[in-house]
C-alpha positions in Angstrom: 25.2 26.0 20.4 23.1 24.6 17.6 19.5 26.0 17.1 17.4 22.9 16.4 14.4 25.0 15.4 16.1 26.4 12.4 16.9 23.0 10.7 15.3 23.0 7.3 15.1 20.3 4.7 16.2 21.1 1.2 14.5 19.1 -1.6 15.5 19.1 -5.3 13.3 21.4 -7.3 12.4 18.5 -9.6 10.8 16.7 -6.6 8.8 19.8 -5.6 7.6 20.4 -9.2 6.7 16.7 -9.8 4.6 16.4 -6.6 2.9 19.8 -7.1 2.0 18.8 -10.6 0.7 15.4 -9.4 -1.6 17.1 -6.8 -2.7 19.8 -9.3 -3.7 17.1 -11.7 -5.6 15.2 -9.0 -7.4 18.4 -8.0 -8.3 19.1 -11.6 -9.8 15.6 -11.9 -11.7 15.8 -8.7 -13.2 19.2 -9.6 -13.9 18.1 -13.2 -11.8 21.0 -14.4 -13.9 23.7 -12.8 -12.0 27.0 -12.5 -14.3 28.1 -9.7 -12.6 25.7 -7.3 -9.1 26.8 -7.8 -9.1 29.2 -4.8 -9.4 26.3 -2.5 -7.4 24.1 -4.9 -4.3 26.2 -4.7 -4.2 26.0 -1.0 -5.0 22.2 -1.1 -2.2 21.6 -3.6 0.4 23.5 -1.5 -0.7 21.7 1.7 -0.8 18.3 0.0 2.7 18.9 -1.4 4.1 19.9 2.0 2.4 16.9 3.7 3.8 14.6 1.0 7.3 15.9 1.5 7.0 15.6 5.2 5.5 12.1 5.3 7.3 10.7 2.3 10.6 12.5 1.9 12.4 11.7 -1.3 14.9 9.0 -0.8 16.6 6.2 -2.5 13.5 4.2 -3.1 12.6 3.4 -6.7 9.5 2.2 -8.5 9.5 -0.2 -11.3 6.8 0.5 -13.9 6.6 -3.1 -15.0 6.5 -4.2 -11.3 3.7 -1.8 -10.7 1.7 -3.2 -13.6 2.4 -6.7 -12.3 1.3 -5.7 -8.8 -1.9 -4.2 -10.0 -2.6 -7.4 -12.1 -1.9 -9.5 -9.0 -4.2 -7.4 -6.9 -7.0 -7.5 -9.4 -6.9 -11.2 -10.0 -6.6 -12.0 -6.2 -9.5 -9.6 -5.5 -11.8 -11.3 -8.0 -10.8 -14.8 -7.0 -11.0 -14.0 -3.2 -14.4 -12.4 -3.7 -15.7 -15.4 -5.5 -14.3 -17.7 -2.9 -15.9 -15.7 0.0 -19.2 -15.5 -1.9 -19.1 -19.3 -2.4 -18.5 -19.9 1.3 -21.3 -17.5 2.2 -23.8 -19.1 -0.1 -23.2 -22.7 0.9 -26.2 -24.3 2.7 -24.1 -25.2 5.7 -21.7 -22.5 6.7 -18.5 -24.5 7.3 -16.0 -21.8 8.2 -12.9 -22.4 10.3 -11.7 -19.0 11.3 -8.1 -18.8 12.4 -5.4 -16.3 13.4 -1.9 -17.0 11.9 1.5 -15.3 12.5 3.5 -15.4 9.3 7.0 -14.1 9.0 7.7 -11.5 6.3 10.6 -11.3 3.9 10.2 -7.7 2.9 12.6 -5.2 4.5 11.3 -3.2 7.4 9.4 0.0 6.7 6.8 1.1 4.1 7.0 -2.2 2.1 5.7 -4.2 5.1 2.9 -1.7 5.7 2.0 -1.9 2.0 1.9 -5.7 2.3 -0.3 -5.5 5.3 -2.7 -3.1 3.7 -2.8 -5.1 0.4 -3.6 -8.3 2.2 -6.3 -6.6 4.4 -8.0 -5.4 1.2 -8.3 -8.9 -0.2 -11.5 -10.8 0.7 -11.3 -13.3 3.6 -8.2 -11.8 5.3 -7.7 -9.1 7.9 -4.3 -8.0 9.2 -4.7 -7.6 13.0 -1.1 -6.8 13.9 2.3 -6.0 12.3 5.0 -6.6 14.8 8.7 -6.9 13.9 9.0 -9.3 11.1 5.6 -11.0 11.8 2.3 -10.4 10.3 -0.8 -11.5 12.3 -3.6 -12.5 9.9 -7.2 -13.3 10.7 -8.7 -15.7 8.2 -12.3 -16.6 7.6 -11.2 -20.2 6.9 -7.8 -21.7 7.8 -8.0 -24.0 4.8 -7.3 -21.0 2.6 -3.6 -21.3 1.5 -2.7 -17.9 2.8 1.0 -18.3 3.2 1.6 -18.9 -0.5 -0.6 -15.8 -1.1 1.6 -13.7 1.3 4.8 -14.9 -0.5 3.3 -14.0 -3.9 2.3 -10.6 -2.6 5.7 -10.0 -1.1 7.3 -10.9 -4.5 5.1 -8.5 -6.4 5.8 -5.7 -3.9 9.5 -6.4 -4.0 9.5 -6.2 -7.8 7.5 -3.1 -7.8 9.7 -1.3 -5.3 13.0 -2.8 -6.6 13.7 -4.5 -3.2 15.5 -7.7 -2.2 13.6 -10.2 -0.1 15.2 -11.3 3.1 15.7 -14.9 4.0 13.4 -16.5 6.5 
């Protein structure tokens, strides 16, 4: 009879050291290098490392540095352009908004990449993701004249490059 309570996960030491170092650096930045906070910091680093390994176990996923830079550039440009567009709509003498809710199919593989897409699009001005069901993304728009589907496709491409993924066919 197998004891299910005694199943333990084994992670490579490299992963443990890398994540603990990352959380230690984050703690050091947050406390501005104060040694007085390291009593709590040590416990926080250990708990954050355990939570990280539990919620995001090491796997086969990869991250492209050039893809990450491209994604951050995309996000910055879209944030500025979207913010300007929403400000322009809000400052018009006659508020001519046409809100809409659209269901758009996604090409990213199921899992974290779709959640990242939904969170990214929700952070951009003028859009709010209201549901993520199966391969469909439900988006609330301030104005249905905004070309949101092309923006979703561009965001998917950036995320796929960053995470070294292949997009599915529609």
